[in-house]
C-alpha positions in Angstrom: -225.0 67.8 -67.6 -222.7 66.0 -70.1 -219.1 65.5 -69.1 -219.9 66.8 -65.5 -216.8 65.0 -64.2 -214.5 67.3 -66.2 -213.4 70.9 -65.7 -211.8 72.9 -68.5 -208.4 73.9 -67.1 -206.5 75.2 -70.1 -206.4 75.7 -73.9 -203.3 75.8 -76.0 -203.6 77.3 -79.5 -200.7 77.6 -81.9 -200.4 78.0 -85.6 -200.6 74.3 -86.1 -202.2 72.8 -83.0 -205.2 73.2 -80.7 -205.2 71.3 -77.4 -207.8 71.4 -74.6 -206.7 70.5 -71.0 -209.5 68.9 -68.9 -209.1 67.9 -65.3 -211.1 64.8 -64.2 -212.8 65.2 -60.8 -212.8 61.4 -60.4 -209.1 60.8 -60.8 -207.6 64.3 -60.5 -205.6 63.6 -63.7 -205.4 66.2 -66.5 -206.3 64.9 -70.0 -205.1 66.6 -73.2 -207.6 66.4 -76.1 -207.3 67.6 -79.7 -210.2 68.3 -82.0 -211.8 65.2 -83.3 -210.9 63.1 -80.2 -213.6 61.4 -78.1 -214.2 61.6 -74.4 -217.0 59.5 -72.7 -218.9 59.3 -75.9 -218.6 63.0 -76.8 -216.5 64.1 -79.8 -214.5 67.4 -79.4 -215.5 69.3 -82.5 -214.0 72.8 -81.8 -211.5 74.3 -79.4 -211.8 78.1 -78.9 -210.0 80.5 -76.6 -212.9 80.5 -74.1 -214.9 77.3 -74.7 -215.0 73.9 -76.2 -217.8 72.4 -78.4 -218.6 68.7 -78.1 -221.1 66.6 -80.1 -222.8 63.3 -79.5 -225.6 61.7 -81.5 -226.6 65.1 -83.0 -226.5 66.9 -79.6 -224.1 69.8 -79.0 -222.6 70.7 -75.7 -220.4 73.7 -74.9 -217.9 73.7 -72.0 -216.4 76.9 -70.7 -213.8 77.8 -68.1 -215.3 77.7 -64.6 -216.4 81.0 -63.2 -214.0 82.4 -60.7 -215.6 83.9 -57.7 -214.1 86.9 -55.9 -213.7 86.5 -52.2 -216.2 88.3 -50.0 -215.0 91.5 -48.3 
């Protein structure tokens, strides 16, 4: 899976800016990316409210927020 070491932790969308916040599982640091920026060979093409779309060499990859599991009762 591409970009497996990153988790989408937030999206900020304003009238003029779109920023995705990704947390690295390797370093525990949060990275802020804007559309058009590259991460590990993948270019961030689109930031939406629920998901990101990356491209690399003609291949597209979508990243969504992780699923939140409800605790067992």
